[in-house]
N, C-alpha and C positions, 0 to 999 in steps of 0.2 A: 866786204862791204858792197862790190859792185854787183854781185849776185842779188843781194837783198834789194838794190835800187832796179836791177832787171824785174824781180818778181812783183814790185810795186807798180812799175810802168805795165806790165803784161795786165795785172789785175785792175788798173784803170782803164785801159783800152778794152776789156771785156765789158767792164760797166759802161763806158761809153759808147760801145756797139749796141749793148741792150737798150739805153736809153735812145739811141738814134732810131732803133728799130721801134721801139714803143712811139716814139714821136711820129715816126712815119705812119704808123697805123693810126694813130690820133688824127693826123692831118687828112687822112683818107676818110675821116667819118666814121670810124666804128671805134668799138671798146676792145681792149685786148682779150676781154673774155670772150667777146662773140667770135673774135678772129680764131682764138684758139679750139672754140667749139667747133668752127668751120673746119679747120684742120683734122679734126676728129671725124667729123662728119665725112670730109672726104675720103679718108681711109675707109669708112664703112659704107661709102657708096661704091666703092671698088668692089667690096664684097657682096653687096647687094646686087649689084650689076652682073656679077659671076653666076649669082645664086638665080637671078631672075631668066638668065639664060639657060641655065641646066635644067630647071625642074618646072615642067609645065603643070603637073598635078600636084599641088601641095595638101598635106594634111591640114586639118583645122588649127592645129596648134602652131603648125609652122607658117599658116597665113596669118595668125595673130602675132606672132614674133615679127614677120616680115612688114606687117603694117604699122607696128608700134616703131620700128629702127627706120623705116622710110619717114614716117612723122618727124623723127628726130632730125634727119636728114634735112627735109623740108623747112623746117624751123631753122637750122643753123644757116642753110643757104639763104634764106630771106634775109637774114641780118646783115648779110655782107653785099657790097656791090657787084652786079652782074659780071663786071670785068675782070673780076677773080677768077671766076668759074667758067668762063666760056669756053674754056679748053674741055671741060667735063661735061658739057652741055648734051651731047649725044647718050651719056651713061645717065645723065639724069632723067632726060626724056624717057628712057627705057625703064627706069624704076619707076617713075611715075607712071607709065603706060601699065606696068603689071600691078602697081597698087592700084589703080582704077579699075583694073580687070578683077582683082581680089574683092574690091568693095563691091563691085556689082555682082559678083558671084554670092557674095554672103549676103547682099541684100534680097536677092532674088531666093535664094535659100530660106531666108527669114519669112518673106511673104509668101512662100509655097507653105510652110509649116502653118500658116495660120489659119 
């Protein structure tokens, strides 16, 4: 009987912690879905940051993939307050720089081919 009570207490504590986390996210002025997409985007930011550092010349397909993934990251980061990701600002800036470089390169190639 005491084991059953302990299990109920643990389940209640888990739900209480989840509810508290959701409440904190809501009080911060965000949606839970936006916060979750920010977490995913933060992981992708690390990957793109490493990719931007390693590769100077990308193929056209790699550029398109990089651009689409970077745009997803920018969208997710725009939905959350800056204070959440100020530690990641340098990585964000580096990914943005590479994004702009690729956009300019693709724009120049498009204009030269006309």
